[in-house]
C-alpha positions as a printed NumPy array, in Angstrom:
array([[-18.864,  -7.139,   3.825],
       [-15.627,  -8.384,   2.239],
       [-13.568,  -5.42 ,   0.973],
       [-10.182,  -6.324,  -0.528],
       [ -9.088,  -3.075,  -2.218],
       [ -8.894,   0.488,  -0.918],
       [ -7.257,   3.773,  -1.844],
       [ -6.06 ,   6.061,   0.943],
       [ -3.997,   9.224,   1.417],
       [ -1.193,   9.103,   3.982],
       [  0.588,  12.236,   5.174],
       [  3.492,  12.239,   7.592],
       [  3.975,  15.102,  10.045],
       [  5.987,  18.205,   9.19 ],
       [  9.132,  18.978,  11.118],
       [  8.916,  21.814,  13.633],
       [ 10.654,  25.125,  12.958],
       [ 13.845,  26.108,  14.729],
       [ 13.575,  28.944,  17.259],
       [ 15.184,  32.373,  17.236],
       [ 16.007,  33.141,  20.856],
       [ 18.742,  34.743,  22.96 ],
       [ 19.815,  33.897,  26.467],
       [ 18.543,  36.361,  29.051],
       [ 19.635,  36.024,  32.66 ],
       [ 20.434,  38.468,  35.419],
       [ 24.133,  39.296,  35.749],
       [ 24.914,  37.521,  32.426],
       [ 25.481,  39.948,  29.58 ],
       [ 25.402,  38.905,  25.918],
       [ 24.247,  35.398,  26.69 ],
       [ 24.191,  34.548,  23.007],
       [ 21.737,  32.624,  20.783],
       [ 19.955,  29.706,  22.439],
       [ 17.131,  28.887,  20.037],
       [ 16.256,  25.174,  20.131],
       [ 15.656,  22.845,  17.187],
       [ 12.234,  21.844,  15.931],
       [ 10.908,  18.346,  16.601],
       [ 10.727,  15.679,  13.932],
       [  7.366,  15.014,  12.289],
       [  5.617,  11.715,  13.009],
       [  5.776,   8.794,  10.571],
       [  2.852,   6.891,   9.088],
       [  3.406,   3.205,   9.86 ],
       [  1.632,   0.126,   8.485],
       [  1.354,  -2.812,  10.889],
       [ -0.004,  -6.29 ,  10.185],
       [ -2.886,  -7.391,  12.418],
       [ -4.253, -10.938,  12.407],
       [ -7.522,  -9.695,  13.906],
       [ -8.378,  -8.079,  10.553],
       [ -9.498, -10.069,   7.523],
       [-10.727,  -7.334,   5.13 ],
       [ -9.998,  -3.713,   4.256],
       [-13.435,  -2.637,   5.456],
       [-11.973,  -0.018,   7.827],
       [-10.691,   1.984,   4.853],
       [-14.041,   2.272,   3.115],
       [-15.146,   5.272,   5.162],
       [-11.856,   6.78 ,   6.311],
       [ -9.445,   7.514,   3.484],
       [ -7.097,  10.173,   4.91 ],
       [ -4.471,   9.439,   7.572],
       [ -2.271,  12.24 ,   8.941],
       [  0.514,  11.929,  11.517],
       [  1.325,  14.623,  14.067],
       [  3.618,  17.553,  13.269],
       [  6.765,  18.159,  15.266],
       [  6.661,  21.041,  17.72 ],
       [  8.645,  24.229,  17.134],
       [ 11.852,  24.786,  19.051],
       [ 11.936,  27.098,  22.065],
       [ 14.416,  29.24 ,  23.923],
       [ 17.038,  27.977,  26.409],
       [ 18.126,  25.438,  23.777],
       [ 14.882,  23.489,  24.246],
       [ 14.075,  21.308,  21.265],
       [ 10.478,  20.832,  20.176],
       [  8.745,  17.544,  20.877],
       [  8.738,  14.984,  18.071],
       [  5.356,  14.374,  16.484],
       [  3.625,  11.105,  17.348],
       [  3.693,   8.468,  14.625],
       [  0.406,   7.136,  13.272],
       [  0.028,   3.351,  13.086],
       [ -2.44 ,   1.914,  10.563],
       [ -3.369,  -1.739,  11.03 ],
       [ -3.976,  -3.9  ,   7.949],
       [ -4.694,  -7.61 ,   7.33 ],
       [ -1.772,  -9.957,   6.797],
       [ -1.099, -10.372,   3.083],
       [ -1.908,  -6.785,   2.079],
       [  0.003,  -5.335,  -0.868],
       [  0.821,  -1.62 ,  -0.796],
       [  0.941,   0.029,  -4.224],
       [  1.547,   3.552,  -5.433],
       [ -1.884,   4.793,  -6.498],
       [ -0.591,   6.669,  -9.55 ],
       [  1.919,   4.247, -11.078],
       [  0.62 ,   0.958,  -9.617],
       [  4.158,   0.019,  -8.562],
       [  4.44 ,  -2.373,  -5.624],
       [  5.852,  -0.63 ,  -2.547],
       [  5.598,  -3.411,   0.037],
       [  4.097,  -6.851,   0.629],
       [  2.906,  -6.87 ,   4.244],
       [  3.14 , -10.517,   5.212],
       [  5.33 , -10.449,   8.339],
       [  5.07 ,  -8.698,  11.718],
       [  7.692,  -6.06 ,  10.947],
       [  6.152,  -2.541,  10.906],
       [  6.649,  -0.625,   7.662],
       [  7.063,   3.154,   7.435],
       [  5.072,   4.175,   4.359],
       [  5.536,   7.952,   4.855],
       [  8.405,   9.497,   6.808],
       [  8.061,  12.606,   8.914],
       [ 10.027,  15.743,   8.078],
       [ 13.155,  16.67 ,  10.   ],
       [ 12.992,  19.54 ,  12.451],
       [ 14.677,  22.82 ,  11.584],
       [ 17.781,  24.107,  13.373],
       [ 17.488,  26.86 ,  15.936],
       [ 19.672,  29.96 ,  15.754],
       [ 22.133,  28.437,  18.27 ],
       [ 23.678,  26.61 ,  15.287],
       [ 24.359,  29.734,  13.236],
       [ 26.539,  31.754,  15.585],
       [ 30.042,  32.422,  14.175],
       [ 32.902,  34.718,  15.237],
       [ 31.678,  37.249,  12.674],
       [ 27.935,  36.673,  13.175],
       [ 27.397,  36.491,  16.898],
       [ 23.725,  37.517,  16.872],
       [ 21.954,  35.393,  14.236],
       [ 18.327,  36.485,  13.972],
       [ 17.248,  33.566,  11.811],
       [ 16.64 ,  29.823,  12.076],
       [ 15.78 ,  26.942,   9.731],
       [ 12.232,  25.872,   8.998],
       [ 11.263,  22.22 ,   9.45 ],
       [ 11.037,  19.969,   6.412],
       [  7.6  ,  18.797,   5.222],
       [  6.627,  15.164,   5.795],
       [  6.1  ,  12.726,   2.953],
       [  2.679,  12.791,   1.374],
       [  1.432,  10.037,  -0.949],
       [ -1.668,   8.295,  -2.172],
       [ -1.488,   4.522,  -1.925],
       [ -3.681,   1.597,  -2.932],
       [ -4.104,  -1.337,  -0.574],
       [ -4.779,  -4.706,  -2.156],
       [ -5.454,  -7.802,  -0.086],
       [ -4.103, -11.138,  -1.326],
       [ -4.975, -13.902,   1.109],
       [ -2.163, -15.974,   2.569],
       [ -3.226, -19.555,   1.852],
       [ -1.308, -22.693,   0.885],
       [ -4.134, -24.213,  -1.157],
       [ -6.795, -22.601,  -3.335],
       [-10.086, -24.289,  -4.238],
       [-11.144, -23.395,  -7.786],
       [-14.001, -24.516,  -9.961],
       [-17.421, -23.613, -11.321],
       [-20.216, -22.511,  -8.963],
       [-21.895, -25.434,  -7.178],
       [-18.887, -27.701,  -7.709],
       [-18.79 , -28.389,  -3.949],
       [-15.875, -26.185,  -2.85 ],
       [-17.588, -24.789,   0.244],
       [-18.808, -28.236,   1.25 ],
       [-15.279, -29.614,   1.045],
       [-13.938, -26.679,   3.087],
       [-16.5  , -27.312,   5.825],
       [-15.629, -31.026,   5.895],
       [-11.834, -30.804,   6.056],
       [-11.442, -27.667,   8.198],
       [-13.051, -25.731,  11.031],
       [-14.474, -23.14 ,   8.617],
       [-18.253, -22.831,   8.346],
       [-19.028, -21.203,   4.988],
       [-22.56 , -20.726,   3.728],
       [-23.688, -23.778,   1.715],
       [-26.746, -23.896,  -0.551],
       [-27.852, -25.567,  -3.795],
       [-27.77 , -22.444,  -5.968],
       [-24.901, -20.827,  -7.886],
       [-22.798, -18.079,  -6.269],
       [-23.703, -19.033,  -2.714],
       [-20.128, -18.073,  -1.835],
       [-19.821, -14.311,  -2.308],
       [-16.357, -13.823,  -0.822],
       [-13.308, -16.007,  -0.075],
       [-13.332, -18.217,   3.012],
       [-10.239, -19.486,   4.798],
       [ -9.918, -22.693,   6.8  ],
       [ -7.048, -24.419,   8.606],
       [ -6.699, -28.144,   7.913],
       [ -4.919, -30.222,  10.598],
       [ -3.458, -33.388,   9.091],
       [ -1.255, -34.712,  11.868],
       [  0.822, -33.42 ,  14.74 ],
       [  2.878, -30.534,  13.366],
       [  1.314, -30.865,   9.9  ],
       [ -1.342, -28.401,   8.8  ],
       [ -2.128, -26.049,   5.937],
       [ -4.425, -23.133,   5.104],
       [ -7.019, -23.618,   2.373],
       [ -8.985, -20.865,   0.6  ],
       [-12.426, -21.308,  -0.95 ],
       [-12.649, -18.872,  -3.878],
       [-16.102, -17.837,  -5.234],
       [-17.068, -19.794,  -8.341],
       [-15.236, -18.873, -11.527],
       [-17.148, -18.894, -14.819],
       [-16.21 , -18.4  , -18.454],
       [-15.09 , -14.804, -19.008],
       [-14.06 , -14.326, -15.37 ],
       [-10.61 , -13.033, -16.375],
       [-12.39 , -10.267, -18.315],
       [-14.684,  -9.318, -15.446],
       [-17.617, -11.674, -15.85 ],
       [-19.25 , -13.105, -12.718],
       [-17.861, -12.918,  -9.198],
       [-14.687, -14.961,  -9.524],
       [-12.738, -12.236, -11.334],
       [-12.861, -10.057,  -8.211],
       [-11.129, -12.753,  -6.186],
       [ -8.702, -14.402,  -8.591],
       [ -5.962, -12.344,  -6.938],
       [ -6.444, -14.323,  -3.738],
       [ -5.045, -17.513,  -5.279],
       [ -1.905, -15.738,  -6.543],
       [ -0.047, -16.869,  -3.427],
       [ -1.391, -20.43 ,  -3.296],
       [  1.27 , -23.076,  -3.769],
       [ -1.261, -25.676,  -4.892],
       [ -4.677, -25.564,  -6.543],
       [ -7.397, -28.123,  -5.915],
       [ -9.596, -28.093,  -8.994],
       [-13.105, -29.178,  -8.007],
       [-15.16 , -30.617, -10.876],
       [-18.789, -31.753, -10.654],
       [-18.728, -35.14 , -12.414],
       [-22.353, -36.006, -11.666],
       [-23.727, -34.223, -14.733],
       [-26.738, -33.222, -12.613],
       [-26.843, -29.799, -14.23 ],
       [-26.248, -31.109, -17.741],
       [-22.627, -29.968, -17.794],
       [-19.64 , -31.711, -19.361],
       [-16.928, -32.219, -16.683],
       [-14.06 , -32.094, -19.208],
       [-15.393, -28.874, -20.76 ],
       [-15.742, -27.327, -17.296],
       [-12.212, -28.391, -16.38 ],
       [-10.743, -26.881, -19.554],
       [-12.806, -23.68 , -19.218],
       [-11.529, -22.963, -15.702],
       [ -7.916, -23.63 , -16.707],
       [ -8.344, -21.275, -19.664],
       [ -9.599, -18.495, -17.373],
       [ -6.655, -19.041, -15.037],
       [ -4.253, -18.795, -17.983],
       [ -5.886, -15.608, -19.222],
       [ -5.64 , -14.056, -15.771],
       [ -2.038, -15.158, -15.165],
       [  0.041, -17.672, -17.162],
       [  2.105, -18.256, -14.018],
       [ -1.023, -19.145, -12.06 ],
       [ -2.106, -21.573, -14.774],
       [  1.206, -23.406, -14.425],
       [  0.712, -23.871, -10.667],
       [  0.479, -27.551,  -9.524],
       [ -3.082, -28.908,  -9.375],
       [ -4.973, -31.806,  -7.883],
       [ -8.188, -32.652,  -9.706],
       [-10.978, -33.586,  -7.291],
       [-13.879, -35.267,  -9.107],
       [-16.705, -34.362,  -6.735],
       [-20.222, -35.818,  -6.423],
       [-19.063, -39.201,  -7.73 ],
       [-21.683, -40.827,  -5.457],
       [-24.369, -39.592,  -7.87 ],
       [-22.89 , -41.485, -10.81 ],
       [-24.643, -44.7  , -11.85 ],
       [-21.646, -45.676, -13.987],
       [-18.232, -44.854, -12.444],
       [-16.625, -45.125, -15.9  ],
       [-18.25 , -41.763, -16.7  ],
       [-15.3  , -40.196, -14.891],
       [-12.759, -41.727, -17.262],
       [-12.651, -38.869, -19.82 ],
       [-11.858, -36.351, -17.033],
       [ -9.347, -38.761, -15.498],
       [ -7.514, -39.13 , -18.826],
       [ -7.557, -35.363, -19.373],
       [ -6.13 , -34.632, -15.894],
       [ -3.475, -37.329, -16.091],
       [ -2.44 , -36.15 , -19.551],
       [ -1.597, -32.8  , -17.948],
       [  0.263, -34.501, -15.11 ],
       [ -2.354, -33.733, -12.434],
       [ -3.278, -36.28 ,  -9.738],
       [ -6.915, -37.364, -10.025],
       [ -9.02 , -38.263,  -6.966],
       [-12.753, -39.121,  -6.992],
       [-14.521, -37.78 ,  -3.89 ],
       [-17.921, -37.032,  -2.431],
       [-17.568, -34.029,  -0.137],
       [-21.17 , -34.309,   1.075],
       [-20.675, -37.937,   2.173],
       [-17.065, -37.387,   3.36 ],
       [-16.017, -40.066,   0.883],
       [-12.406, -39.752,  -0.337],
       [-11.86 , -36.468,   1.525],
       [ -9.299, -37.976,   3.906],
       [ -7.259, -39.288,   0.957],
       [ -7.489, -35.852,  -0.653],
       [ -6.188, -34.114,   2.481],
       [ -3.268, -36.534,   2.719],
       [ -2.461, -36.022,  -0.957],
       [ -2.532, -32.228,  -0.502],
       [ -0.2  , -32.46 ,   2.495],
       [  2.156, -34.712,   0.548],
       [  2.264, -32.327,  -2.415],
       [  2.862, -29.289,  -0.19 ],
       [  5.938, -30.895,   1.359],
       [  7.802, -30.643,  -1.924],
       [  6.545, -27.213,  -2.986],
       [  8.248, -23.883,  -2.14 ],
       [  6.887, -21.562,   0.528],
       [  4.017, -19.142,  -0.028],
       [  4.943, -16.551,  -2.608],
       [  6.027, -13.145,  -1.336],
       [  5.88 , -10.34 ,  -3.888],
       [  9.036,  -8.263,  -4.299],
       [  8.684,  -4.44 ,  -4.465],
       [  9.19 ,  -2.872,  -7.882],
       [  8.33 ,   0.738,  -7.02 ],
       [ 11.157,   3.275,  -6.959],
       [ 10.213,   6.436,  -5.082],
       [ 11.232,   9.69 ,  -6.696],
       [ 13.632,  11.641,  -4.459],
       [ 11.932,  14.508,  -2.639],
       [ 12.54 ,  17.853,  -4.287],
       [ 11.454,  21.421,  -3.659],
       [ 11.717,  22.451,  -7.302],
       [ 14.205,  24.908,  -8.79 ],
       [ 14.226,  28.648,  -9.368],
       [ 13.756,  28.015, -13.1  ],
       [ 10.387,  26.362, -12.343],
       [  8.951,  29.434, -10.593],
       [  5.762,  30.869, -12.042],
       [  5.791,  34.603, -12.844],
       [  2.501,  36.299, -13.804],
       [  1.378,  39.906, -14.208],
       [ -2.062,  40.586, -12.726],
       [ -3.377,  44.2  , -12.697],
       [  0.173,  45.534, -12.91 ],
       [  1.465,  43.351, -10.038],
       [  4.203,  40.783, -10.728],
       [  3.25 ,  37.591,  -8.87 ],
       [  6.038,  35.057,  -8.262],
       [  5.156,  31.581,  -6.908],
       [  6.694,  28.123,  -6.634],
       [  7.946,  25.48 ,  -4.151],
       [ 11.549,  26.738,  -4.341],
       [ 10.467,  30.22 ,  -3.276],
       [  8.256,  28.866,  -0.472],
       [ 11.162,  26.857,   0.9  ],
       [ 13.491,  29.878,   0.732],
       [ 11.034,  32.251,   2.422],
       [ 10.414,  29.764,   5.253],
       [ 14.071,  30.168,   6.271],
       [ 14.117,  33.976,   6.187],
       [ 13.599,  36.276,   9.163],
       [ 12.412,  39.427,   7.449],
       [ 12.934,  41.409,  10.675],
       [ 16.681,  40.766,  10.517],
       [ 18.955,  42.784,   8.194],
       [ 21.431,  39.95 ,   7.511],
       [ 18.605,  37.549,   6.715],
       [ 16.998,  40.038,   4.304],
       [ 20.32 ,  40.555,   2.523],
       [ 20.664,  36.794,   2.152],
       [ 17.153,  36.65 ,   0.648],
       [ 17.981,  39.435,  -1.823],
       [ 21.242,  37.727,  -2.829],
       [ 19.517,  34.373,  -3.426],
       [ 16.86 ,  35.977,  -5.64 ],
       [ 19.5  ,  37.74 ,  -7.748],
       [ 21.671,  34.62 ,  -8.088],
       [ 18.645,  32.527,  -9.078],
       [ 17.859,  34.829, -12.008],
       [ 14.4  ,  35.898, -10.827],
       [ 15.177,  39.593, -11.109],
       [ 16.55 ,  39.05 , -14.632],
       [ 13.29 ,  37.331, -15.635],
       [ 11.262,  40.191, -14.203],
       [ 13.321,  42.738, -16.18 ],
       [ 12.874,  40.702, -19.381],
       [  9.116,  40.871, -18.761],
       [  9.341,  44.691, -18.595],
       [  9.268,  45.422, -14.879],
       [ 10.212,  48.991, -13.915],
       [ 11.267,  50.745, -10.742],
       [  8.344,  51.094,  -8.383],
       [  6.276,  48.249,  -9.853],
       [  4.743,  46.028,  -7.135],
       [  6.026,  42.456,  -6.677],
       [  4.076,  39.833,  -4.712],
       [  5.727,  36.715,  -3.271],
       [  3.069,  34.951,  -1.177],
       [  2.667,  37.067,   1.992],
       [  5.508,  39.44 ,   1.024],
       [  4.887,  42.514,  -1.162],
       [  7.484,  45.13 ,  -2.106],
       [  8.311,  47.713,  -4.773],
       [ 10.952,  46.663,  -7.283],
       [ 14.252,  48.592,  -7.242],
       [ 17.112,  47.911,  -9.605]])
């Protein structure tokens, strides 16, 4: 099954906490603090793999979590860094922010990309010893890793895109000029997903061609199959517009040609302005070759080269390949999409954003700022508790509680800490 979009959650590892430890060794008195630092959390890394051609792997697994860093230990031993998690994706995958849709990265080269960074490890108490505080009973907690929901969107990397109505002969042409073997049958929508083929023209000259499922009128608005795969010709430098000129299905070649170009313009005006070669296919079925003249005049009026071919009989296909190679020599390289997503800086909130509620006479205080503060407090140490009390007073939490009518002796709950309020 061809899957070209997926939404996944990536979560980098949290940094390990710093250790509170003191040196203990026979014959050495007052060895001092020796708590080690926490390890860094693992990253989540995206890596291009040419062995993958769809996003099928992400259909059933949608959550990817890297390893946390280990906590620090005594004897100045730092915790082990968490292992990074590598996610392999097909070449040409776009990474977007799931909420805003902003483009984070276009994965087209072999350079690994860190999509979520692990949190830094916290400092052990060895860092907090001073001449006036020689026995620090506290350490820093590790920082949380980045956590984001992303959308993966595959856009095939191809030089040439074959477009046209169903049964125009795109798959037949692909099988003739390349080593690809797409399914070929005489009914519409035989091609259900894009096929890629490599065309070798001469020594050192080759290009990649993509057969896109047949586009019909209304495709840009979601009609038919083609709308699902129009994105795959966004990168193509050149379009080969296949038109059935035989009239075997009672269709007007000029009307078909204009209809496809209209759908391309509705999907993307930039795509509609892409260079085209018009391949008039099935010309061997014409009794009167002059029947191609209206399409020829229409193509040439737009500045498009016009080549009559018969893909089934291999007639004119060699000239078409040479013309494609000639056109590609003067066209710029495959388009690489530039990121437009700006990540918001990580923040733990402010004291003003804390939630204060009264439930059954208990004042409940919650919020990221408070969680971060409490993670750095050793409630078994007097100095650390005094620091906690000072930070709460300076932040204005106690003033808010008094404005809400708190009195001496009323219970206050802050996550796993409960105490009676005293002015």
